[in-house]
DOKE-946382 format. One record per residue (C-alpha): residue in one letter; y negated, x negated, z negated. Coordinates in nm, 2 decimals. Layout:
N
PT residu     c2     c1     c3
PT      a      Y      X      Z
...
end
This chain:
553
PT residu     c2     c1     c3
PT      m   0.00   0.00   0.01
PT      t  -0.34  -0.15   0.10
PT      a  -0.69  -0.02   0.09
PT      s  -1.04  -0.17   0.10
PT      g  -1.30  -0.06  -0.14
PT      l  -1.67  -0.03  -0.14
PT      q  -1.72  -0.39  -0.27
PT      p  -1.48  -0.64  -0.12
PT      s  -1.42  -0.93  -0.36
PT      g  -1.17  -1.20  -0.48
PT      r  -0.89  -1.15  -0.72
PT      r  -1.04  -1.37  -0.98
PT      t  -1.36  -1.17  -0.98
PT      h  -1.16  -0.86  -1.03
PT      v  -0.96  -1.02  -1.32
PT      l  -1.27  -1.14  -1.48
PT      l  -1.44  -0.81  -1.45
PT      g  -1.13  -0.64  -1.60
PT      a  -1.13  -0.87  -1.89
PT      l  -1.51  -0.82  -1.96
PT      v  -1.46  -0.43  -1.96
PT      g  -1.18  -0.46  -2.20
PT      l  -1.39  -0.68  -2.42
PT      a  -1.67  -0.43  -2.41
PT      f  -1.45  -0.15  -2.52
PT      v  -1.30  -0.35  -2.81
PT      f  -1.63  -0.48  -2.93
PT      g  -1.76  -0.12  -2.91
PT      t  -1.48   0.01  -3.13
PT      f  -1.44  -0.23  -3.42
PT      d  -1.69  -0.35  -3.66
PT      v  -1.78  -0.73  -3.57
PT      h  -1.68  -0.85  -3.91
PT      f  -1.34  -0.70  -3.85
PT      f  -1.27  -0.97  -3.59
PT      a  -1.38  -1.25  -3.81
PT      g  -1.15  -1.14  -4.09
PT      t  -1.42  -1.06  -4.35
PT      g  -1.55  -0.74  -4.51
PT      p  -1.39  -0.48  -4.71
PT      r  -1.10  -0.39  -4.49
PT      w  -0.97  -0.75  -4.53
PT      e  -1.04  -0.77  -4.91
PT      h  -0.87  -0.44  -4.97
PT      p  -0.61  -0.40  -4.69
PT      t  -0.38  -0.11  -4.62
PT      p  -0.02  -0.16  -4.72
PT      d   0.08  -0.23  -4.37
PT      m  -0.20  -0.50  -4.34
PT      v  -0.09  -0.64  -4.67
PT      a   0.25  -0.70  -4.50
PT      y   0.10  -0.90  -4.23
PT      l  -0.14  -1.09  -4.43
PT      a   0.11  -1.17  -4.69
PT      s   0.33  -1.32  -4.44
PT      t   0.06  -1.53  -4.31
PT      f  -0.04  -1.65  -4.65
PT      y   0.31  -1.75  -4.74
PT      y   0.35  -1.91  -4.40
PT      w   0.05  -2.12  -4.45
PT      n   0.17  -2.24  -4.79
PT      d   0.53  -2.31  -4.69
PT      a   0.67  -2.62  -4.54
PT      w   0.78  -2.66  -4.19
PT      r   1.14  -2.53  -4.15
PT      v   1.40  -2.40  -3.94
PT      p   1.43  -2.11  -3.87
PT      l   1.07  -2.15  -3.80
PT      f   0.95  -1.82  -3.94
PT      e   1.15  -1.77  -4.27
PT      l   0.96  -1.73  -4.58
PT      p   1.17  -1.80  -4.89
PT      a   0.89  -1.72  -5.13
PT      m   0.82  -1.37  -5.00
PT      g   1.08  -1.14  -5.16
PT      y   1.27  -1.42  -5.33
PT      p   1.57  -1.50  -5.37
PT      e   1.66  -1.33  -5.04
PT      g   1.34  -1.43  -4.88
PT      g   1.14  -1.27  -4.59
PT      s   1.03  -1.35  -4.25
PT      v   0.72  -1.35  -4.03
PT      v   0.92  -1.20  -3.74
PT      y   1.03  -0.90  -3.95
PT      n   0.70  -0.81  -4.07
PT      d   0.49  -0.76  -3.75
PT      a   0.28  -1.06  -3.82
PT      i   0.27  -1.17  -3.45
PT      p   0.47  -1.49  -3.48
PT      i   0.30  -1.68  -3.20
PT      g  -0.04  -1.61  -3.39
PT      a   0.10  -1.71  -3.71
PT      l   0.24  -2.02  -3.55
PT      a  -0.11  -2.11  -3.40
PT      s  -0.30  -2.05  -3.72
PT      k  -0.05  -2.26  -3.90
PT      i  -0.10  -2.55  -3.66
PT      v  -0.47  -2.52  -3.69
PT      a  -0.46  -2.51  -4.08
PT      s  -0.22  -2.82  -4.08
PT      l  -0.45  -3.02  -3.85
PT      t  -0.79  -2.91  -3.98
PT      g  -0.74  -2.75  -4.32
PT      l  -0.90  -2.43  -4.19
PT      r  -0.71  -2.12  -4.27
PT      i  -0.81  -1.86  -4.02
PT      a  -0.62  -1.52  -4.01
PT      h  -0.52  -1.47  -3.64
PT      f  -0.54  -1.09  -3.64
PT      g  -0.89  -1.03  -3.55
PT      p  -0.90  -1.28  -3.27
PT      w  -0.57  -1.14  -3.16
PT      v  -0.72  -0.79  -3.11
PT      v  -1.00  -0.95  -2.90
PT      l  -0.75  -1.14  -2.69
PT      c  -0.53  -0.83  -2.63
PT      a  -0.83  -0.64  -2.50
PT      a  -0.94  -0.91  -2.27
PT      l  -0.58  -0.97  -2.14
PT      q  -0.52  -0.59  -2.10
PT      g  -0.84  -0.54  -1.88
PT      a  -0.74  -0.85  -1.68
PT      f  -0.38  -0.74  -1.60
PT      v  -0.48  -0.38  -1.52
PT      a  -0.74  -0.52  -1.27
PT      r  -0.48  -0.77  -1.15
PT      l  -0.23  -0.48  -1.09
PT      a  -0.47  -0.27  -0.90
PT      y  -0.58  -0.57  -0.68
PT      l  -0.21  -0.63  -0.60
PT      l  -0.18  -0.27  -0.47
PT      g  -0.49  -0.31  -0.26
PT      n  -0.80  -0.23  -0.45
PT      r  -1.11  -0.42  -0.36
PT      s  -1.36  -0.21  -0.52
PT      l  -1.53  -0.35  -0.84
PT      p  -1.64   0.01  -0.95
PT      a  -1.28   0.12  -0.92
PT      t  -1.16  -0.17  -1.13
PT      t  -1.42  -0.09  -1.39
PT      a  -1.30   0.27  -1.40
PT      l  -0.93   0.19  -1.41
PT      v  -0.98  -0.04  -1.71
PT      a  -1.19   0.21  -1.89
PT      i  -0.92   0.48  -1.84
PT      v  -0.64   0.25  -1.99
PT      m  -0.87   0.13  -2.28
PT      s  -0.92   0.50  -2.36
PT      l  -0.56   0.61  -2.37
PT      p  -0.46   0.73  -2.71
PT      i  -0.17   0.49  -2.74
PT      a  -0.44   0.21  -2.74
PT      l  -0.64   0.37  -3.02
PT      i  -0.42   0.55  -3.26
PT      r  -0.29   0.25  -3.46
PT      p  -0.59   0.01  -3.52
PT      e  -0.41  -0.17  -3.80
PT      h  -0.09  -0.25  -3.63
PT      f  -0.22  -0.57  -3.46
PT      a   0.11  -0.66  -3.30
PT      l   0.14  -0.32  -3.15
PT      q  -0.20  -0.36  -2.97
PT      s  -0.05  -0.61  -2.74
PT      h  -0.01  -0.37  -2.46
PT      f  -0.11  -0.62  -2.20
PT      l   0.25  -0.75  -2.19
PT      l   0.34  -0.41  -2.03
PT      t   0.07  -0.41  -1.77
PT      w   0.17  -0.78  -1.71
PT      a   0.53  -0.67  -1.67
PT      l   0.42  -0.40  -1.42
PT      c   0.23  -0.69  -1.21
PT      v   0.57  -0.87  -1.20
PT      y   0.72  -0.56  -1.07
PT      v   0.47  -0.50  -0.81
PT      e   0.50  -0.87  -0.69
PT      a   0.87  -0.83  -0.67
PT      s   0.85  -0.52  -0.46
PT      d   0.65  -0.74  -0.22
PT      g   0.93  -1.00  -0.23
PT      q   0.77  -1.24  -0.48
PT      m   0.93  -1.38  -0.78
PT      r   0.78  -1.65  -1.00
PT      p   1.05  -1.77  -1.23
PT      w   0.84  -1.95  -1.49
PT      g   0.59  -1.66  -1.49
PT      v   0.89  -1.42  -1.58
PT      t   1.02  -1.66  -1.84
PT      t   0.68  -1.69  -2.00
PT      l   0.62  -1.33  -2.02
PT      a   0.96  -1.27  -2.18
PT      a   0.92  -1.55  -2.43
PT      l   0.56  -1.44  -2.53
PT      a   0.69  -1.07  -2.58
PT      l   0.97  -1.21  -2.80
PT      l   0.71  -1.40  -3.00
PT      v   0.48  -1.09  -3.05
PT      n   0.71  -0.80  -3.13
PT      p   1.07  -0.72  -3.05
PT      y   0.98  -0.36  -2.93
PT      f   0.74  -0.51  -2.68
PT      f   1.03  -0.75  -2.58
PT      v   1.28  -0.49  -2.51
PT      m   1.03  -0.28  -2.30
PT      v   0.92  -0.59  -2.11
PT      m   1.28  -0.69  -2.04
PT      a   1.35  -0.32  -1.91
PT      i   1.07  -0.36  -1.66
PT      l   1.17  -0.71  -1.56
PT      v   1.52  -0.56  -1.49
PT      a   1.36  -0.32  -1.26
PT      a   1.17  -0.60  -1.09
PT      a   1.49  -0.80  -1.04
PT      g   1.64  -0.49  -0.88
PT      i   1.36  -0.42  -0.64
PT      a   1.34  -0.81  -0.56
PT      w   1.70  -0.80  -0.48
PT      s   1.65  -0.51  -0.23
PT      r   1.35  -0.69  -0.07
PT      g   1.56  -0.99   0.02
PT      v   1.43  -1.24  -0.25
PT      s   1.68  -1.53  -0.27
PT      r   1.97  -1.46  -0.49
PT      s   1.96  -1.83  -0.62
PT      l   1.61  -1.76  -0.72
PT      l   1.70  -1.45  -0.91
PT      l   1.99  -1.64  -1.09
PT      r   1.78  -1.92  -1.18
PT      t   1.51  -1.69  -1.31
PT      t   1.77  -1.49  -1.51
PT      l   1.94  -1.80  -1.65
PT      q   1.63  -1.99  -1.76
PT      t   1.48  -1.66  -1.91
PT      g   1.80  -1.60  -2.10
PT      l   1.82  -1.97  -2.24
PT      v   1.47  -1.96  -2.36
PT      g   1.51  -1.63  -2.51
PT      l   1.82  -1.74  -2.70
PT      a   1.66  -2.05  -2.83
PT      i   1.37  -1.85  -2.95
PT      l   1.60  -1.59  -3.12
PT      f   1.77  -1.86  -3.31
PT      a   1.49  -2.11  -3.37
PT      s   1.26  -1.83  -3.50
PT      g   1.49  -1.66  -3.73
PT      y   1.54  -1.32  -3.55
PT      v   1.91  -1.39  -3.57
PT      t   2.03  -1.54  -3.90
PT      w   2.37  -1.58  -4.03
PT      r   2.27  -1.53  -4.39
PT      d   2.16  -1.16  -4.37
PT      s   2.22  -0.97  -4.05
PT      a   2.15  -0.64  -4.26
PT      r   1.78  -0.71  -4.24
PT      m   1.78  -0.63  -3.86
PT      a   1.82  -0.25  -3.91
PT      s   1.64   0.01  -4.11
PT      p   1.66   0.38  -4.15
PT      g   1.42   0.60  -3.94
PT      f   1.56   0.65  -3.60
PT      g   1.53   1.01  -3.51
PT      t   1.22   1.06  -3.74
PT      f   0.99   0.81  -3.57
PT      a   1.06   0.97  -3.23
PT      w   0.87   1.08  -2.92
PT      n   0.80   1.46  -2.86
PT      p   0.77   1.51  -2.48
PT      a   0.51   1.77  -2.54
PT      t   0.27   1.51  -2.65
PT      l   0.21   1.41  -2.30
PT      v  -0.02   1.71  -2.25
PT      l  -0.09   1.81  -2.60
PT      p  -0.35   1.59  -2.78
PT      p  -0.34   1.44  -3.12
PT      v  -0.45   1.61  -3.44
PT      g  -0.83   1.66  -3.45
PT      l  -0.90   1.57  -3.09
PT      w  -0.89   1.93  -2.97
PT      p  -0.84   2.27  -3.18
PT      w  -0.49   2.29  -3.05
PT      g  -0.40   1.93  -3.11
PT      g  -0.10   1.82  -3.33
PT      v   0.11   2.12  -3.25
PT      a   0.39   1.88  -3.13
PT      r   0.42   1.72  -3.47
PT      h   0.57   2.02  -3.65
PT      a   0.92   2.00  -3.54
PT      a   1.00   1.65  -3.71
PT      g   0.76   1.59  -3.99
PT      g   0.52   1.30  -4.00
PT      g   0.71   1.04  -3.79
PT      p   0.63   1.16  -3.44
PT      y   0.29   0.97  -3.44
PT      e   0.49   0.67  -3.34
PT      g   0.56   0.86  -3.01
PT      e   0.20   0.97  -2.95
PT      s   0.17   0.97  -2.56
PT      y  -0.11   1.20  -2.48
PT      l  -0.25   1.11  -2.14
PT      g  -0.59   1.23  -2.17
PT      l  -0.78   1.49  -1.92
PT      g  -0.90   1.21  -1.70
PT      v  -0.54   1.08  -1.64
PT      l  -0.39   1.44  -1.62
PT      a  -0.65   1.52  -1.35
PT      l  -0.57   1.22  -1.14
PT      l  -0.19   1.27  -1.20
PT      v  -0.23   1.64  -1.07
PT      a  -0.44   1.53  -0.79
PT      a  -0.20   1.25  -0.68
PT      l   0.12   1.49  -0.69
PT      w  -0.07   1.73  -0.46
PT      v  -0.21   1.49  -0.21
PT      r   0.10   1.27  -0.20
PT      r   0.35   1.56  -0.24
PT      y   0.53   1.47   0.08
PT      d   0.56   1.10   0.01
PT      v   0.70   1.16  -0.37
PT      p   1.07   1.19  -0.28
PT      g   1.04   0.86  -0.08
PT      l   0.85   0.68  -0.35
PT      l   1.11   0.78  -0.61
PT      r   1.40   0.66  -0.40
PT      r   1.21   0.32  -0.31
PT      h   1.15   0.25  -0.68
PT      a   1.46   0.42  -0.81
PT      v   1.54   0.14  -1.05
PT      l   1.19   0.15  -1.21
PT      v   1.22   0.51  -1.25
PT      v   1.57   0.50  -1.41
PT      v   1.45   0.22  -1.65
PT      v   1.13   0.41  -1.75
PT      l   1.34   0.73  -1.80
PT      m   1.59   0.56  -2.00
PT      c   1.31   0.42  -2.22
PT      a   1.16   0.76  -2.27
PT      a   1.51   0.91  -2.35
PT      f   1.55   0.64  -2.63
PT      a   1.21   0.73  -2.75
PT      a   1.30   1.09  -2.78
PT      s   1.60   0.98  -2.98
PT      n   1.90   1.20  -3.07
PT      r   1.68   1.45  -3.25
PT      l   1.51   1.61  -2.95
PT      s   1.20   1.83  -3.00
PT      f   0.95   1.99  -2.77
PT      g   0.63   2.08  -2.92
PT      p   0.69   2.29  -3.25
PT      w   1.06   2.37  -3.13
PT      h   1.36   2.15  -3.24
PT      i   1.61   2.15  -2.95
PT      v   1.91   1.96  -3.05
PT      d   2.07   1.71  -3.27
PT      l   2.32   1.48  -3.09
PT      p   2.58   1.33  -3.33
PT      m   2.58   0.96  -3.38
PT      t   2.85   0.74  -3.55
PT      g   2.76   0.49  -3.82
PT      w   2.76   0.19  -3.59
PT      m   2.53   0.39  -3.35
PT      q   2.29   0.46  -3.62
PT      r   2.28   0.09  -3.74
PT      t   2.23  -0.03  -3.39
PT      a   1.95   0.22  -3.32
PT      g   1.79   0.13  -3.65
PT      i   1.71  -0.22  -3.52
PT      l   1.44  -0.05  -3.31
PT      r   1.40   0.25  -3.54
PT      a   1.05   0.36  -3.43
PT      s   1.19   0.47  -3.10
PT      g   0.88   0.67  -3.01
PT      r   0.71   0.36  -2.90
PT      f   0.95   0.34  -2.60
PT      v   0.74   0.61  -2.42
PT      w   0.47   0.35  -2.35
PT      p   0.61   0.23  -2.02
PT      l   0.61   0.59  -1.90
PT      v   0.26   0.65  -2.02
PT      y   0.13   0.34  -1.82
PT      v   0.33   0.42  -1.50
PT      l   0.18   0.78  -1.52
PT      a  -0.18   0.67  -1.60
PT      l  -0.20   0.37  -1.34
PT      f   0.02   0.43  -1.04
PT      p  -0.09   0.80  -0.96
PT      a  -0.45   0.69  -0.96
PT      l  -0.36   0.40  -0.72
PT      l  -0.15   0.63  -0.49
PT      l  -0.47   0.83  -0.41
PT      m  -0.62   0.52  -0.28
PT      t  -0.47   0.55   0.07
PT      r  -0.50   0.93   0.11
PT      l  -0.87   0.98   0.00
PT      p  -1.18   0.84   0.18
PT      r  -1.28   0.54   0.00
PT      r  -1.60   0.68  -0.15
PT      a  -1.41   0.99  -0.27
PT      w  -1.14   0.79  -0.43
PT      v  -1.39   0.56  -0.62
PT      a  -1.59   0.85  -0.73
PT      a  -1.28   1.04  -0.86
PT      l  -1.18   0.72  -1.06
PT      v  -1.54   0.69  -1.20
PT      a  -1.53   1.06  -1.30
PT      a  -1.19   1.05  -1.46
PT      a  -1.30   0.74  -1.64
PT      v  -1.61   0.92  -1.78
PT      v  -1.41   1.22  -1.89
PT      q  -1.14   1.00  -2.05
PT      t  -1.38   0.79  -2.24
PT      l  -1.58   1.08  -2.37
PT      e  -1.27   1.27  -2.47
PT      m  -1.14   0.98  -2.67
PT      w  -1.47   0.91  -2.84
PT      p  -1.36   1.07  -3.17
PT      m  -1.06   0.85  -3.19
PT      r  -1.27   0.54  -3.12
PT      r  -1.50   0.64  -3.39
PT      l  -1.22   0.68  -3.63
PT      a  -1.11   0.32  -3.54
PT      t  -1.47   0.21  -3.61
PT      a  -1.48   0.37  -3.95
PT      y  -1.14   0.24  -4.04
PT      s  -1.25  -0.12  -3.96
PT      r  -1.55  -0.08  -4.20
PT      s  -1.36   0.10  -4.47
PT      a  -1.12  -0.02  -4.78
PT      e  -0.84   0.10  -4.97
PT      p  -0.90   0.22  -5.31
PT      d  -0.82  -0.02  -5.61
PT      v  -0.54   0.15  -5.80
PT      l  -0.42  -0.18  -5.97
PT      g  -0.73  -0.32  -6.13
PT      q  -0.73  -0.61  -5.92
PT      d  -0.98  -0.84  -6.11
PT      q  -0.78  -0.80  -6.43
PT      f  -0.44  -0.88  -6.25
PT      a  -0.59  -1.17  -6.06
PT      a  -0.68  -1.32  -6.40
PT      w  -0.33  -1.26  -6.52
PT      l  -0.20  -1.45  -6.23
PT      d  -0.39  -1.75  -6.31
PT      g  -0.17  -2.00  -6.49
PT      h   0.16  -1.86  -6.35
PT      d   0.36  -2.00  -6.07
PT      r   0.56  -1.69  -5.98
PT      v   0.58  -1.32  -6.02
PT      w   0.89  -1.11  -6.10
PT      q   0.87  -0.72  -6.05
PT      y   1.14  -0.47  -6.16
PT      p   1.22  -0.27  -5.99
PT      s   1.12  -0.45  -5.66
PT      w   1.00  -0.25  -5.35
PT      f   1.33  -0.21  -5.19
PT      c   1.51  -0.12  -5.52
PT      g   1.28   0.17  -5.62
PT      g   0.96   0.00  -5.71
PT      f   0.70   0.23  -5.89
PT      g   0.83   0.55  -5.75
PT      r   0.90   0.72  -5.43
PT      d   0.85   1.09  -5.51
PT      e   0.58   1.28  -5.33
PT      a   0.35   1.30  -5.63
PT      v   0.33   0.92  -5.67
PT      g   0.44   0.80  -5.34
PT      h   0.15   0.67  -5.16
PT      r  -0.03   0.55  -5.48
PT      a   0.28   0.35  -5.57
PT      v   0.29   0.20  -5.23
PT      r  -0.08   0.07  -5.28
PT      l  -0.01  -0.04  -5.62
PT      e   0.30  -0.27  -5.51
PT      t   0.12  -0.40  -5.21
PT      q  -0.20  -0.48  -5.40
PT      i   0.02  -0.69  -5.64
PT      q   0.19  -0.85  -5.34
PT      f  -0.14  -0.93  -5.17
PT      l  -0.29  -1.11  -5.49
PT      a   0.03  -1.31  -5.53
PT      a   0.04  -1.40  -5.16
PT      r  -0.32  -1.51  -5.15
PT      r  -0.24  -1.76  -5.43
PT      g   0.09  -1.86  -5.26
PT      l   0.29  -1.74  -5.57
PT      p   0.65  -1.65  -5.49
PT      i   0.72  -1.28  -5.57
PT      n   1.05  -1.11  -5.56
PT      s   0.91  -0.76  -5.44
PT      a   0.79  -0.75  -5.08
PT      y   0.68  -0.48  -4.87
PT      m   0.85  -0.55  -4.55
PT      a   0.96  -0.38  -4.23
PT      r   1.33  -0.46  -4.29
PT      r   1.54  -0.44  -4.61
PT      a   1.66  -0.76  -4.74
PT      k   1.74  -0.71  -5.12
PT      n   2.05  -0.71  -5.33
PT      c   1.96  -0.44  -5.58
PT      d   2.27  -0.48  -5.80
PT      r   2.20  -0.83  -5.86
PT      e   1.84  -0.75  -5.95
PT      a   1.95  -0.47  -6.20
PT      a   2.19  -0.71  -6.36
PT      e   1.92  -0.97  -6.41
PT      a   1.69  -0.71  -6.56
PT      r   1.97  -0.60  -6.81
PT      a   2.01  -0.96  -6.93
PT      l   1.64  -1.07  -6.88
PT      q   1.53  -1.38  -7.04
PT      m   1.16  -1.43  -7.00
PT      r   1.07  -1.78  -6.86
PT      d   0.75  -1.98  -6.89
PT      g   0.52  -1.96  -6.57
PT      t   0.65  -1.62  -6.46
PT      l   0.43  -1.31  -6.47
PT      y   0.66  -1.00  -6.53
PT      v   0.56  -0.66  -6.39
PT      f   0.77  -0.35  -6.50
PT      s   0.74   0.01  -6.40
PT      a   0.71   0.28  -6.68
PT      d   1.07   0.40  -6.58
PT      a   1.21   0.05  -6.62
PT      v   1.07   0.02  -6.95
PT      a   1.22   0.36  -7.05
PT      s   1.56   0.30  -6.89
PT      v   1.63  -0.07  -6.92
PT      p   1.67  -0.14  -7.31
PT      r   1.62  -0.52  -7.26
PT      i   1.29  -0.45  -7.08
PT      g   1.19  -0.19  -7.34
PT      e   1.23  -0.45  -7.61
PT      y   1.00  -0.69  -7.45
PT      a   0.75  -0.41  -7.38
PT      a   0.72  -0.37  -7.76
PT      t   0.62  -0.72  -7.82
PT      p   0.27  -0.89  -7.81
PT      a   0.39  -1.07  -7.50
PT      c   0.33  -0.75  -7.29
PT      r   0.03  -0.54  -7.19
PT      r   0.05  -0.17  -7.11
PT      e  -0.13  -0.04  -6.81
PT      p  -0.14   0.32  -6.67
PT      w   0.10   0.23  -6.41
PT      g   0.34   0.00  -6.61
PT      v   0.38  -0.31  -6.82
PT      v   0.28  -0.67  -6.75
PT      c   0.45  -0.94  -6.97
PT      s   0.43  -1.32  -7.00
PT      t   0.52  -1.59  -7.24
PT      s   0.16  -1.70  -7.21
PT      r  -0.11  -1.49  -7.39
PT      l  -0.24  -1.23  -7.15
PT      r  -0.62  -1.19  -7.16
end
């Protein structure tokens, strides 16, 4: 497919423009202090942000080791991992290298958000250029549309999940493959980077790369070139898996977690907006509780208008296009089916529960938030229909349609963008009494909490649940900032022997240098802890008891 636009220009100009538009959107969304890692949001982070920051703090303080991203001090004695805490391993590695060489400890999350926006804009522009676009206004409009998709705005604190440029990069590889081009080291670099960012992106990227290999095969790309690309990508991927700690012989259980079927995609969200965007928004959430936010897929009015127009204008071409790109269609639909999970809902209606055996549940639990796998479908629907109109509409009409859709899309998503702005300027409430707890940490070299997070923590019932999560993550945050090992860690994957921890509590002998933190339930139910709680070594707080062999001020 080829077309010329209103302003012929080179590929680099389009890519640079796309990057600048992406940057304009991200700087127009977040508070500037957010990128620098300063301000209230970083001083009083949300529980998920604590997980990312704690991983980074412990990684800075830890020695270099193999596996590269293991963290023995976070959740000792089992330990934790950067890769299983969504802390963007490649960014953590870069920040640790900088810290080792210069002494500067700079959290990588803010800069990563900026980089993701620039790269997303650049790859969207490149994709459009590969498909024939030569109009700078069209490039600007397409990037604006993509930067205004709800999937790009709905999770401002999940920094690894903002790396959507990996998907548009993969689609560029697919388009090049459909033209009979395959760059082995480009494919390997993309796969390796995706693996060092987030496992969800890695699986989605690999799915698109499989489609790229399939269409390259059909376009006559050398079989030896495809084999070389596959082998070197596989070998590099395996090396990263073992060197980084994704695969560890010590604790394979950490790879899976409950949630598959809850954090799923509801197909109705393609056309039903999120809660608060329109009066009828959020209807699709009713069938499966709070989990479907992971599968949010609303396309937006601008994208829906372009999709309808493309289906009408290119209606006679659609069957041929589907046949020509059958492998991509199958791959995207398979990702969408996994996103919907075995508990299929449509809008407020629950359709069916498909039975799953134990091993199937455990396997699916490795990627438990399956709703995210709808993202390839969202990008295919958001980008390709708009570009398919290019060869059927007059050039000025096509560009005008894109610009109009971009304006509509941007205005419609303005409330979501404002929510992200407010988020970047806000802070979590202090439920711990952090100044006092920080003073207690001074003079100690580790923290022991009972029960730890994965063994019950400070409570899971509805009445105290969210407050308890804040309480525990604030304890972890303060310990991590000081590099103090802690046995309780809020992590994405379970890695805790609760039987061993309970036995240790029953026979507890307080040690010098350790700050002990007990829940009120632990004080009431474990005699040994109750005995300690009644001594001058302990201080009672509204949320529990803190003890130490040193005098607590």
